[in-house]
PyMOL Python script that loads the backbone (N, CA, C, O; Angstrom):
from pymol import cmd

cmd.read_pdbstr("""\
ATOM      1  N   MET A   1     110.433  93.006 105.219  1.00  0.00           N
ATOM      2  CA  MET A   1     110.907  91.663 104.971  1.00  0.00           C
ATOM      3  C   MET A   1     111.118  90.927 106.295  1.00  0.00           C
ATOM      4  O   MET A   1     110.923  89.715 106.382  1.00  0.00           O
ATOM      5  N   ARG A   2     111.520  91.680 107.323  1.00  0.00           N
ATOM      6  CA  ARG A   2     111.656  91.041 108.641  1.00  0.00           C
ATOM      7  C   ARG A   2     110.308  90.519 109.110  1.00  0.00           C
ATOM      8  O   ARG A   2     110.216  89.430 109.676  1.00  0.00           O
ATOM      9  N   PHE A   3     109.262  91.303 108.871  1.00  0.00           N
ATOM     10  CA  PHE A   3     107.923  90.880 109.263  1.00  0.00           C
ATOM     11  C   PHE A   3     107.518  89.620 108.507  1.00  0.00           C
ATOM     12  O   PHE A   3     106.970  88.695 109.105  1.00  0.00           O
ATOM     13  N   ALA A   4     107.774  89.571 107.223  1.00  0.00           N
ATOM     14  CA  ALA A   4     107.412  88.400 106.409  1.00  0.00           C
ATOM     15  C   ALA A   4     108.049  87.134 106.966  1.00  0.00           C
ATOM     16  O   ALA A   4     107.428  86.071 106.959  1.00  0.00           O
ATOM     17  N   ARG A   5     109.271  87.240 107.442  1.00  0.00           N
ATOM     18  CA  ARG A   5     109.965  86.063 107.979  1.00  0.00           C
ATOM     19  C   ARG A   5     109.351  85.573 109.285  1.00  0.00           C
ATOM     20  O   ARG A   5     109.548  84.419 109.665  1.00  0.00           O
ATOM     21  N   THR A   6     108.605  86.439 109.977  1.00  0.00           N
ATOM     22  CA  THR A   6     108.023  86.038 111.253  1.00  0.00           C
ATOM     23  C   THR A   6     106.672  85.336 111.089  1.00  0.00           C
ATOM     24  O   THR A   6     106.152  84.758 112.044  1.00  0.00           O
ATOM     25  N   LEU A   7     106.113  85.384 109.895  1.00  0.00           N
ATOM     26  CA  LEU A   7     104.764  84.855 109.693  1.00  0.00           C
ATOM     27  C   LEU A   7     104.733  83.337 109.576  1.00  0.00           C
ATOM     28  O   LEU A   7     105.609  82.729 108.961  1.00  0.00           O
ATOM     29  N   ASP A   8     103.728  82.748 110.165  1.00  0.00           N
ATOM     30  CA  ASP A   8     103.447  81.327 109.981  1.00  0.00           C
ATOM     31  C   ASP A   8     102.558  81.234 108.745  1.00  0.00           C
ATOM     32  O   ASP A   8     101.425  81.714 108.780  1.00  0.00           O
ATOM     33  N   PRO A   9     103.031  80.633 107.654  1.00  0.00           N
ATOM     34  CA  PRO A   9     102.261  80.615 106.403  1.00  0.00           C
ATOM     35  C   PRO A   9     100.920  79.889 106.509  1.00  0.00           C
ATOM     36  O   PRO A   9     100.087  79.987 105.608  1.00  0.00           O
ATOM     37  N   ARG A  10     100.711  79.164 107.603  1.00  0.00           N
ATOM     38  CA  ARG A  10      99.410  78.517 107.800  1.00  0.00           C
ATOM     39  C   ARG A  10      98.358  79.492 108.303  1.00  0.00           C
ATOM     40  O   ARG A  10      97.161  79.218 108.222  1.00  0.00           O
ATOM     41  N   SER A  11      98.809  80.641 108.827  1.00  0.00           N
ATOM     42  CA  SER A  11      97.837  81.583 109.380  1.00  0.00           C
ATOM     43  C   SER A  11      97.875  82.965 108.737  1.00  0.00           C
ATOM     44  O   SER A  11      96.916  83.725 108.869  1.00  0.00           O
ATOM     45  N   ALA A  12      98.961  83.307 108.044  1.00  0.00           N
ATOM     46  CA  ALA A  12      99.055  84.635 107.434  1.00  0.00           C
ATOM     47  C   ALA A  12     100.067  84.617 106.296  1.00  0.00           C
ATOM     48  O   ALA A  12     101.042  83.867 106.325  1.00  0.00           O
ATOM     49  N   VAL A  13      99.820  85.446 105.307  1.00  0.00           N
ATOM     50  CA  VAL A  13     100.767  85.609 104.203  1.00  0.00           C
ATOM     51  C   VAL A  13     100.939  87.097 103.917  1.00  0.00           C
ATOM     52  O   VAL A  13     100.069  87.916 104.214  1.00  0.00           O
ATOM     53  N   LEU A  14     102.060  87.408 103.347  1.00  0.00           N
ATOM     54  CA  LEU A  14     102.353  88.778 102.939  1.00  0.00           C
ATOM     55  C   LEU A  14     102.456  88.771 101.421  1.00  0.00           C
ATOM     56  O   LEU A  14     103.162  87.948 100.839  1.00  0.00           O
ATOM     57  N   ILE A  15     101.748  89.690 100.791  1.00  0.00           N
ATOM     58  CA  ILE A  15     101.810  89.835  99.344  1.00  0.00           C
ATOM     59  C   ILE A  15     102.086  91.298  99.048  1.00  0.00           C
ATOM     60  O   ILE A  15     101.356  92.178  99.506  1.00  0.00           O
ATOM     61  N   GLY A  16     103.130  91.558  98.289  1.00  0.00           N
ATOM     62  CA  GLY A  16     103.448  92.920  97.885  1.00  0.00           C
ATOM     63  C   GLY A  16     102.766  93.240  96.564  1.00  0.00           C
ATOM     64  O   GLY A  16     102.558  92.356  95.733  1.00  0.00           O
ATOM     65  N   ILE A  17     102.421  94.502  96.376  1.00  0.00           N
ATOM     66  CA  ILE A  17     101.843  94.973  95.122  1.00  0.00           C
ATOM     67  C   ILE A  17     102.750  96.094  94.629  1.00  0.00           C
ATOM     68  O   ILE A  17     102.896  97.119  95.294  1.00  0.00           O
ATOM     69  N   ASP A  18     103.356  95.898  93.465  1.00  0.00           N
ATOM     70  CA  ASP A  18     104.220  96.928  92.887  1.00  0.00           C
ATOM     71  C   ASP A  18     103.385  97.759  91.922  1.00  0.00           C
ATOM     72  O   ASP A  18     102.898  97.262  90.906  1.00  0.00           O
ATOM     73  N   VAL A  19     103.230  99.036  92.262  1.00  0.00           N
ATOM     74  CA  VAL A  19     102.359  99.912  91.487  1.00  0.00           C
ATOM     75  C   VAL A  19     103.150 100.790  90.511  1.00  0.00           C
ATOM     76  O   VAL A  19     102.677 101.051  89.406  1.00  0.00           O
ATOM     77  N   ASN A  20     104.320 101.239  90.891  1.00  0.00           N
ATOM     78  CA  ASN A  20     104.998 102.279  90.121  1.00  0.00           C
ATOM     79  C   ASN A  20     106.175 101.845  89.269  1.00  0.00           C
ATOM     80  O   ASN A  20     106.546 102.560  88.337  1.00  0.00           O
ATOM     81  N   ASP A  21     106.763 100.719  89.552  1.00  0.00           N
ATOM     82  CA  ASP A  21     108.038 100.385  88.932  1.00  0.00           C
ATOM     83  C   ASP A  21     107.903  99.556  87.668  1.00  0.00           C
ATOM     84  O   ASP A  21     107.047  98.676  87.578  1.00  0.00           O
ATOM     85  N   PRO A  22     108.760  99.848  86.685  1.00  0.00           N
ATOM     86  CA  PRO A  22     108.839  98.930  85.537  1.00  0.00           C
ATOM     87  C   PRO A  22     109.277  97.551  86.037  1.00  0.00           C
ATOM     88  O   PRO A  22     109.986  97.446  87.038  1.00  0.00           O
ATOM     89  N   ARG A  23     108.860  96.512  85.346  1.00  0.00           N
ATOM     90  CA  ARG A  23     109.143  95.136  85.776  1.00  0.00           C
ATOM     91  C   ARG A  23     110.619  94.906  86.073  1.00  0.00           C
ATOM     92  O   ARG A  23     110.960  94.325  87.103  1.00  0.00           O
ATOM     93  N   ARG A  24     111.479  95.347  85.197  1.00  0.00           N
ATOM     94  CA  ARG A  24     112.915  95.124  85.372  1.00  0.00           C
ATOM     95  C   ARG A  24     113.424  95.762  86.667  1.00  0.00           C
ATOM     96  O   ARG A  24     114.200  95.149  87.401  1.00  0.00           O
ATOM     97  N   ALA A  25     112.989  96.983  86.942  1.00  0.00           N
ATOM     98  CA  ALA A  25     113.407  97.678  88.166  1.00  0.00           C
ATOM     99  C   ALA A  25     112.867  96.964  89.406  1.00  0.00           C
ATOM    100  O   ALA A  25     113.571  96.843  90.409  1.00  0.00           O
ATOM    101  N   ALA A  26     111.641  96.500  89.342  1.00  0.00           N
ATOM    102  CA  ALA A  26     111.048  95.785  90.484  1.00  0.00           C
ATOM    103  C   ALA A  26     111.806  94.492  90.758  1.00  0.00           C
ATOM    104  O   ALA A  26     112.105  94.178  91.911  1.00  0.00           O
ATOM    105  N   LEU A  27     112.114  93.753  89.719  1.00  0.00           N
ATOM    106  CA  LEU A  27     112.844  92.493  89.896  1.00  0.00           C
ATOM    107  C   LEU A  27     114.237  92.743  90.459  1.00  0.00           C
ATOM    108  O   LEU A  27     114.717  91.982  91.298  1.00  0.00           O
ATOM    109  N   ARG A  28     114.878  93.797  90.002  1.00  0.00           N
ATOM    110  CA  ARG A  28     116.208  94.129  90.522  1.00  0.00           C
ATOM    111  C   ARG A  28     116.122  94.475  92.012  1.00  0.00           C
ATOM    112  O   ARG A  28     116.932  94.003  92.810  1.00  0.00           O
ATOM    113  N   PHE A  29     115.146  95.293  92.380  1.00  0.00           N
ATOM    114  CA  PHE A  29     114.952  95.653  93.780  1.00  0.00           C
ATOM    115  C   PHE A  29     114.760  94.398  94.622  1.00  0.00           C
ATOM    116  O   PHE A  29     115.376  94.255  95.678  1.00  0.00           O
ATOM    117  N   MET A  30     113.910  93.493  94.159  1.00  0.00           N
ATOM    118  CA  MET A  30     113.633  92.259  94.903  1.00  0.00           C
ATOM    119  C   MET A  30     114.898  91.432  95.066  1.00  0.00           C
ATOM    120  O   MET A  30     115.135  90.857  96.128  1.00  0.00           O
ATOM    121  N   HIS A  31     115.703  91.371  94.028  1.00  0.00           N
ATOM    122  CA  HIS A  31     116.952  90.607  94.087  1.00  0.00           C
ATOM    123  C   HIS A  31     117.954  91.261  95.053  1.00  0.00           C
ATOM    124  O   HIS A  31     118.523  90.594  95.917  1.00  0.00           O
ATOM    125  N   VAL A  32     118.154  92.558  94.892  1.00  0.00           N
ATOM    126  CA  VAL A  32     119.137  93.272  95.711  1.00  0.00           C
ATOM    127  C   VAL A  32     118.785  93.203  97.196  1.00  0.00           C
ATOM    128  O   VAL A  32     119.667  93.030  98.038  1.00  0.00           O
ATOM    129  N   PHE A  33     117.494  93.337  97.517  1.00  0.00           N
ATOM    130  CA  PHE A  33     117.084  93.377  98.913  1.00  0.00           C
ATOM    131  C   PHE A  33     116.586  92.039  99.444  1.00  0.00           C
ATOM    132  O   PHE A  33     116.113  91.960 100.578  1.00  0.00           O
ATOM    133  N   GLY A  34     116.689  90.989  98.639  1.00  0.00           N
ATOM    134  CA  GLY A  34     116.350  89.655  99.110  1.00  0.00           C
ATOM    135  C   GLY A  34     114.883  89.455  99.428  1.00  0.00           C
ATOM    136  O   GLY A  34     114.547  88.728 100.363  1.00  0.00           O
ATOM    137  N   VAL A  35     113.998  90.090  98.663  1.00  0.00           N
ATOM    138  CA  VAL A  35     112.561  89.945  98.896  1.00  0.00           C
ATOM    139  C   VAL A  35     112.171  88.495  98.610  1.00  0.00           C
ATOM    140  O   VAL A  35     112.402  87.989  97.512  1.00  0.00           O
ATOM    141  N   ARG A  36     111.578  87.833  99.604  1.00  0.00           N
ATOM    142  CA  ARG A  36     111.225  86.418  99.486  1.00  0.00           C
ATOM    143  C   ARG A  36     109.719  86.170  99.543  1.00  0.00           C
ATOM    144  O   ARG A  36     109.277  85.022  99.514  1.00  0.00           O
ATOM    145  N   TYR A  37     108.934  87.238  99.624  1.00  0.00           N
ATOM    146  CA  TYR A  37     107.484  87.068  99.610  1.00  0.00           C
ATOM    147  C   TYR A  37     106.962  87.364  98.206  1.00  0.00           C
ATOM    148  O   TYR A  37     107.670  87.950  97.387  1.00  0.00           O
ATOM    149  N   SER A  38     105.746  86.967  97.935  1.00  0.00           N
ATOM    150  CA  SER A  38     105.156  87.162  96.618  1.00  0.00           C
ATOM    151  C   SER A  38     104.895  88.641  96.354  1.00  0.00           C
ATOM    152  O   SER A  38     104.461  89.380  97.238  1.00  0.00           O
ATOM    153  N   VAL A  39     105.168  89.052  95.125  1.00  0.00           N
ATOM    154  CA  VAL A  39     104.909  90.422  94.704  1.00  0.00           C
ATOM    155  C   VAL A  39     104.143  90.369  93.386  1.00  0.00           C
ATOM    156  O   VAL A  39     104.530  89.665  92.453  1.00  0.00           O
ATOM    157  N   VAL A  40     103.050  91.126  93.330  1.00  0.00           N
ATOM    158  CA  VAL A  40     102.211  91.191  92.141  1.00  0.00           C
ATOM    159  C   VAL A  40     102.437  92.543  91.476  1.00  0.00           C
ATOM    160  O   VAL A  40     102.435  93.574  92.149  1.00  0.00           O
ATOM    161  N   ALA A  41     102.629  92.547  90.166  1.00  0.00           N
ATOM    162  CA  ALA A  41     102.766  93.800  89.428  1.00  0.00           C
ATOM    163  C   ALA A  41     101.381  94.364  89.125  1.00  0.00           C
ATOM    164  O   ALA A  41     100.465  93.628  88.757  1.00  0.00           O
ATOM    165  N   ASP A  42     101.242  95.670  89.285  1.00  0.00           N
ATOM    166  CA  ASP A  42      99.973  96.350  89.025  1.00  0.00           C
ATOM    167  C   ASP A  42     100.231  97.592  88.163  1.00  0.00           C
ATOM    168  O   ASP A  42      99.947  98.711  88.591  1.00  0.00           O
ATOM    169  N   PRO A  43     100.769  97.400  86.950  1.00  0.00           N
ATOM    170  CA  PRO A  43     101.127  98.560  86.125  1.00  0.00           C
ATOM    171  C   PRO A  43      99.927  99.402  85.696  1.00  0.00           C
ATOM    172  O   PRO A  43     100.081 100.600  85.456  1.00  0.00           O
ATOM    173  N   SER A  44      98.763  98.820  85.595  1.00  0.00           N
ATOM    174  CA  SER A  44      97.574  99.581  85.197  1.00  0.00           C
ATOM    175  C   SER A  44      96.853 100.180  86.406  1.00  0.00           C
ATOM    176  O   SER A  44      95.840 100.861  86.246  1.00  0.00           O
ATOM    177  N   ARG A  45      97.364  99.933  87.606  1.00  0.00           N
ATOM    178  CA  ARG A  45      96.808 100.431  88.866  1.00  0.00           C
ATOM    179  C   ARG A  45      95.406  99.895  89.150  1.00  0.00           C
ATOM    180  O   ARG A  45      94.635 100.532  89.867  1.00  0.00           O
ATOM    181  N   THR A  46      95.075  98.751  88.604  1.00  0.00           N
ATOM    182  CA  THR A  46      93.768  98.145  88.845  1.00  0.00           C
ATOM    183  C   THR A  46      93.568  97.854  90.326  1.00  0.00           C
ATOM    184  O   THR A  46      92.539  98.206  90.903  1.00  0.00           O
ATOM    185  N   ILE A  47      94.551  97.213  90.934  1.00  0.00           N
ATOM    186  CA  ILE A  47      94.471  96.886  92.361  1.00  0.00           C
ATOM    187  C   ILE A  47      94.536  98.157  93.201  1.00  0.00           C
ATOM    188  O   ILE A  47      93.762  98.327  94.143  1.00  0.00           O
ATOM    189  N   ALA A  48      95.454  99.039  92.856  1.00  0.00           N
ATOM    190  CA  ALA A  48      95.596 100.292  93.604  1.00  0.00           C
ATOM    191  C   ALA A  48      94.301 101.097  93.585  1.00  0.00           C
ATOM    192  O   ALA A  48      93.897 101.652  94.607  1.00  0.00           O
ATOM    193  N   ASP A  49      93.663 101.161  92.444  1.00  0.00           N
ATOM    194  CA  ASP A  49      92.403 101.907  92.350  1.00  0.00           C
ATOM    195  C   ASP A  49      91.283 101.208  93.116  1.00  0.00           C
ATOM    196  O   ASP A  49      90.487 101.863  93.788  1.00  0.00           O
ATOM    197  N   ARG A  50      91.221  99.909  93.018  1.00  0.00           N
ATOM    198  CA  ARG A  50      90.163  99.171  93.710  1.00  0.00           C
ATOM    199  C   ARG A  50      90.242  99.350  95.228  1.00  0.00           C
ATOM    200  O   ARG A  50      89.219  99.452  95.907  1.00  0.00           O
ATOM    201  N   TYR A  51      91.473  99.388  95.750  1.00  0.00           N
ATOM    202  CA  TYR A  51      91.659  99.540  97.186  1.00  0.00           C
ATOM    203  C   TYR A  51      91.881 100.998  97.596  1.00  0.00           C
ATOM    204  O   TYR A  51      92.191 101.284  98.752  1.00  0.00           O
ATOM    205  N   ARG A  52      91.724 101.897  96.656  1.00  0.00           N
ATOM    206  CA  ARG A  52      91.837 103.346  96.900  1.00  0.00           C
ATOM    207  C   ARG A  52      93.164 103.719  97.564  1.00  0.00           C
ATOM    208  O   ARG A  52      93.196 104.428  98.570  1.00  0.00           O
ATOM    209  N   ILE A  53      94.244 103.230  96.982  1.00  0.00           N
ATOM    210  CA  ILE A  53      95.569 103.544  97.512  1.00  0.00           C
ATOM    211  C   ILE A  53      95.924 104.964  97.090  1.00  0.00           C
ATOM    212  O   ILE A  53      95.983 105.274  95.900  1.00  0.00           O
ATOM    213  N   ILE A  54      96.160 105.823  98.080  1.00  0.00           N
ATOM    214  CA  ILE A  54      96.458 107.221  97.789  1.00  0.00           C
ATOM    215  C   ILE A  54      97.923 107.573  98.054  1.00  0.00           C
ATOM    216  O   ILE A  54      98.380 108.646  97.662  1.00  0.00           O
ATOM    217  N   GLY A  55      98.640 106.703  98.699  1.00  0.00           N
ATOM    218  CA  GLY A  55     100.049 106.928  98.985  1.00  0.00           C
ATOM    219  C   GLY A  55     100.754 105.611  99.220  1.00  0.00           C
ATOM    220  O   GLY A  55     100.128 104.605  99.554  1.00  0.00           O
ATOM    221  N   LEU A  56     102.059 105.628  99.044  1.00  0.00           N
ATOM    222  CA  LEU A  56     102.850 104.414  99.224  1.00  0.00           C
ATOM    223  C   LEU A  56     103.879 104.642 100.319  1.00  0.00           C
ATOM    224  O   LEU A  56     104.427 105.739 100.418  1.00  0.00           O
ATOM    225  N   PRO A  57     104.150 103.669 101.119  1.00  0.00           N
ATOM    226  CA  PRO A  57     103.470 102.375 101.141  1.00  0.00           C
ATOM    227  C   PRO A  57     102.133 102.435 101.880  1.00  0.00           C
ATOM    228  O   PRO A  57     101.940 103.246 102.786  1.00  0.00           O
ATOM    229  N   THR A  58     101.247 101.585 101.483  1.00  0.00           N
ATOM    230  CA  THR A  58      99.983 101.361 102.171  1.00  0.00           C
ATOM    231  C   THR A  58      99.908  99.875 102.481  1.00  0.00           C
ATOM    232  O   THR A  58     100.155  99.044 101.607  1.00  0.00           O
ATOM    233  N   THR A  59      99.570  99.536 103.709  1.00  0.00           N
ATOM    234  CA  THR A  59      99.482  98.145 104.134  1.00  0.00           C
ATOM    235  C   THR A  59      98.046  97.830 104.521  1.00  0.00           C
ATOM    236  O   THR A  59      97.416  98.575 105.272  1.00  0.00           O
ATOM    237  N   PHE A  60      97.541  96.728 104.005  1.00  0.00           N
ATOM    238  CA  PHE A  60      96.218  96.256 104.371  1.00  0.00           C
ATOM    239  C   PHE A  60      96.356  94.953 105.128  1.00  0.00           C
ATOM    240  O   PHE A  60      97.131  94.078 104.743  1.00  0.00           O
ATOM    241  N   VAL A  61      95.605  94.826 106.201  1.00  0.00           N
ATOM    242  CA  VAL A  61      95.486  93.552 106.902  1.00  0.00           C
ATOM    243  C   VAL A  61      94.074  93.084 106.617  1.00  0.00           C
ATOM    244  O   VAL A  61      93.100  93.744 106.980  1.00  0.00           O
ATOM    245  N   ILE A  62      93.976  91.948 105.970  1.00  0.00           N
ATOM    246  CA  ILE A  62      92.688  91.408 105.551  1.00  0.00           C
ATOM    247  C   ILE A  62      92.381  90.186 106.409  1.00  0.00           C
ATOM    248  O   ILE A  62      93.212  89.290 106.548  1.00  0.00           O
ATOM    249  N   ASP A  63      91.181  90.159 106.983  1.00  0.00           N
ATOM    250  CA  ASP A  63      90.830  89.078 107.893  1.00  0.00           C
ATOM    251  C   ASP A  63      90.471  87.799 107.140  1.00  0.00           C
ATOM    252  O   ASP A  63      90.450  87.777 105.909  1.00  0.00           O
ATOM    253  N   ARG A  64      90.194  86.758 107.878  1.00  0.00           N
ATOM    254  CA  ARG A  64      89.894  85.445 107.288  1.00  0.00           C
ATOM    255  C   ARG A  64      88.634  85.457 106.427  1.00  0.00           C
ATOM    256  O   ARG A  64      88.445  84.580 105.584  1.00  0.00           O
ATOM    257  N   GLU A  65      87.780  86.443 106.637  1.00  0.00           N
ATOM    258  CA  GLU A  65      86.546  86.565 105.849  1.00  0.00           C
ATOM    259  C   GLU A  65      86.753  87.398 104.587  1.00  0.00           C
ATOM    260  O   GLU A  65      85.817  87.605 103.815  1.00  0.00           O
ATOM    261  N   GLY A  66      87.978  87.874 104.381  1.00  0.00           N
ATOM    262  CA  GLY A  66      88.286  88.674 103.199  1.00  0.00           C
ATOM    263  C   GLY A  66      87.977  90.154 103.350  1.00  0.00           C
ATOM    264  O   GLY A  66      87.975  90.892 102.365  1.00  0.00           O
ATOM    265  N   ARG A  67      87.715  90.596 104.580  1.00  0.00           N
ATOM    266  CA  ARG A  67      87.414  92.002 104.839  1.00  0.00           C
ATOM    267  C   ARG A  67      88.674  92.753 105.253  1.00  0.00           C
ATOM    268  O   ARG A  67      89.550  92.197 105.915  1.00  0.00           O
ATOM    269  N   ILE A  68      88.753  94.003 104.863  1.00  0.00           N
ATOM    270  CA  ILE A  68      89.874  94.837 105.287  1.00  0.00           C
ATOM    271  C   ILE A  68      89.678  95.172 106.759  1.00  0.00           C
ATOM    272  O   ILE A  68      88.717  95.847 107.131  1.00  0.00           O
ATOM    273  N   ALA A  69      90.592  94.697 107.586  1.00  0.00           N
ATOM    274  CA  ALA A  69      90.518  94.945 109.021  1.00  0.00           C
ATOM    275  C   ALA A  69      91.341  96.177 109.404  1.00  0.00           C
ATOM    276  O   ALA A  69      90.971  96.912 110.319  1.00  0.00           O
ATOM    277  N   TRP A  70      92.446  96.401 108.711  1.00  0.00           N
ATOM    278  CA  TRP A  70      93.322  97.535 108.970  1.00  0.00           C
ATOM    279  C   TRP A  70      93.825  98.087 107.650  1.00  0.00           C
ATOM    280  O   TRP A  70      94.124  97.339 106.720  1.00  0.00           O
ATOM    281  N   ARG A  71      93.912  99.396 107.582  1.00  0.00           N
ATOM    282  CA  ARG A  71      94.556 100.092 106.469  1.00  0.00           C
ATOM    283  C   ARG A  71      95.587 101.002 107.105  1.00  0.00           C
ATOM    284  O   ARG A  71      95.242 101.952 107.807  1.00  0.00           O
ATOM    285  N   LEU A  72      96.846 100.711 106.858  1.00  0.00           N
ATOM    286  CA  LEU A  72      97.947 101.421 107.502  1.00  0.00           C
ATOM    287  C   LEU A  72      98.712 102.214 106.450  1.00  0.00           C
ATOM    288  O   LEU A  72      99.240 101.636 105.500  1.00  0.00           O
ATOM    289  N   LEU A  73      98.775 103.515 106.610  1.00  0.00           N
ATOM    290  CA  LEU A  73      99.473 104.378 105.654  1.00  0.00           C
ATOM    291  C   LEU A  73     100.883 104.665 106.130  1.00  0.00           C
ATOM    292  O   LEU A  73     101.120 104.891 107.316  1.00  0.00           O
ATOM    293  N   GLY A  74     101.815 104.655 105.191  1.00  0.00           N
ATOM    294  CA  GLY A  74     103.197 104.987 105.496  1.00  0.00           C
ATOM    295  C   GLY A  74     104.006 103.785 105.941  1.00  0.00           C
ATOM    296  O   GLY A  74     103.476 102.685 106.098  1.00  0.00           O
ATOM    297  N   PRO A  75     105.303 104.011 106.142  1.00  0.00           N
ATOM    298  CA  PRO A  75     106.185 102.924 106.580  1.00  0.00           C
ATOM    299  C   PRO A  75     105.740 102.375 107.935  1.00  0.00           C
ATOM    300  O   PRO A  75     105.201 103.107 108.765  1.00  0.00           O
ATOM    301  N   ARG A  76     105.969 101.095 108.144  1.00  0.00           N
ATOM    302  CA  ARG A  76     105.565 100.411 109.370  1.00  0.00           C
ATOM    303  C   ARG A  76     106.741  99.680 109.974  1.00  0.00           C
ATOM    304  O   ARG A  76     107.653  99.250 109.267  1.00  0.00           O
ATOM    305  N   THR A  77     106.713  99.543 111.284  1.00  0.00           N
ATOM    306  CA  THR A  77     107.704  98.726 111.972  1.00  0.00           C
ATOM    307  C   THR A  77     107.159  97.303 112.092  1.00  0.00           C
ATOM    308  O   THR A  77     105.961  97.071 111.931  1.00  0.00           O
ATOM    309  N   VAL A  78     108.036  96.375 112.371  1.00  0.00           N
ATOM    310  CA  VAL A  78     107.606  94.995 112.607  1.00  0.00           C
ATOM    311  C   VAL A  78     106.630  94.963 113.774  1.00  0.00           C
ATOM    312  O   VAL A  78     105.638  94.236 113.733  1.00  0.00           O
ATOM    313  N   ALA A  79     106.902  95.741 114.809  1.00  0.00           N
ATOM    314  CA  ALA A  79     106.029  95.761 115.992  1.00  0.00           C
ATOM    315  C   ALA A  79     104.624  96.246 115.643  1.00  0.00           C
ATOM    316  O   ALA A  79     103.642  95.675 116.117  1.00  0.00           O
ATOM    317  N   SER A  80     104.514  97.287 114.822  1.00  0.00           N
ATOM    318  CA  SER A  80     103.180  97.794 114.477  1.00  0.00           C
ATOM    319  C   SER A  80     102.420  96.796 113.616  1.00  0.00           C
ATOM    320  O   SER A  80     101.203  96.667 113.748  1.00  0.00           O
ATOM    321  N   LEU A  81     103.116  96.096 112.743  1.00  0.00           N
ATOM    322  CA  LEU A  81     102.463  95.071 111.926  1.00  0.00           C
ATOM    323  C   LEU A  81     102.053  93.884 112.775  1.00  0.00           C
ATOM    324  O   LEU A  81     100.983  93.310 112.569  1.00  0.00           O
ATOM    325  N   ASP A  82     102.885  93.514 113.717  1.00  0.00           N
ATOM    326  CA  ASP A  82     102.533  92.427 114.648  1.00  0.00           C
ATOM    327  C   ASP A  82     101.270  92.768 115.432  1.00  0.00           C
ATOM    328  O   ASP A  82     100.383  91.927 115.576  1.00  0.00           O
ATOM    329  N   ARG A  83     101.183  94.000 115.939  1.00  0.00           N
ATOM    330  CA  ARG A  83     100.001  94.428 116.708  1.00  0.00           C
ATOM    331  C   ARG A  83      98.743  94.336 115.865  1.00  0.00           C
ATOM    332  O   ARG A  83      97.722  93.832 116.331  1.00  0.00           O
ATOM    333  N   ALA A  84      98.803  94.820 114.622  1.00  0.00           N
ATOM    334  CA  ALA A  84      97.634  94.772 113.741  1.00  0.00           C
ATOM    335  C   ALA A  84      97.213  93.329 113.492  1.00  0.00           C
ATOM    336  O   ALA A  84      96.023  93.015 113.508  1.00  0.00           O
ATOM    337  N   LEU A  85      98.178  92.462 113.264  1.00  0.00           N
ATOM    338  CA  LEU A  85      97.864  91.057 112.997  1.00  0.00           C
ATOM    339  C   LEU A  85      97.255  90.383 114.215  1.00  0.00           C
ATOM    340  O   LEU A  85      96.297  89.621 114.086  1.00  0.00           O
ATOM    341  N   VAL A  86      97.793  90.652 115.386  1.00  0.00           N
ATOM    342  CA  VAL A  86      97.270  90.060 116.624  1.00  0.00           C
ATOM    343  C   VAL A  86      95.833  90.506 116.849  1.00  0.00           C
ATOM    344  O   VAL A  86      94.991  89.697 117.240  1.00  0.00           O
ATOM    345  N   GLU A  87      95.542  91.767 116.612  1.00  0.00           N
ATOM    346  CA  GLU A  87      94.185  92.266 116.814  1.00  0.00           C
ATOM    347  C   GLU A  87      93.199  91.615 115.843  1.00  0.00           C
ATOM    348  O   GLU A  87      92.053  91.355 116.208  1.00  0.00           O
ATOM    349  N   VAL A  88      93.636  91.353 114.619  1.00  0.00           N
ATOM    350  CA  VAL A  88      92.760  90.720 113.623  1.00  0.00           C
ATOM    351  C   VAL A  88      92.534  89.254 113.982  1.00  0.00           C
ATOM    352  O   VAL A  88      91.423  88.742 113.845  1.00  0.00           O
ATOM    353  N   GLU A  89      93.584  88.583 114.440  1.00  0.00           N
ATOM    354  CA  GLU A  89      93.466  87.158 114.786  1.00  0.00           C
ATOM    355  C   GLU A  89      92.630  86.963 116.049  1.00  0.00           C
ATOM    356  O   GLU A  89      92.093  85.882 116.295  1.00  0.00           O
ATOM    357  N   GLY A  90      92.531  88.034 116.847  1.00  0.00           N
ATOM    358  CA  GLY A  90      91.714  87.960 118.051  1.00  0.00           C
ATOM    359  C   GLY A  90      92.393  87.216 119.113  1.00  0.00           C
ATOM    360  O   GLY A  90      91.844  87.056 120.204  1.00  0.00           O
TER     361      GLY A  90
END
""", "prot")
cmd.dss("prot")
cmd.show_as("cartoon", "prot")
cmd.util.cbc("prot")
cmd.orient("prot")
């Protein structure tokens, strides 16, 4: 969430994908932790399967052309996400 707050919405957005949680639990989590970025529910794992997500969390950095530039497995720091974004932006 700290990373999401650092983004300029004109150049990058953060979208969460909830794969495992029932809707009510996901909404409660978002409320309790103050999640302010968009989150998409994926109860049928359509998105997870399409992107071959094998573990959570998985972070994708997608470039302006819609290509996956980075696939990051596991928890990430703000610094590591910043580095990935800077490398994609060139």
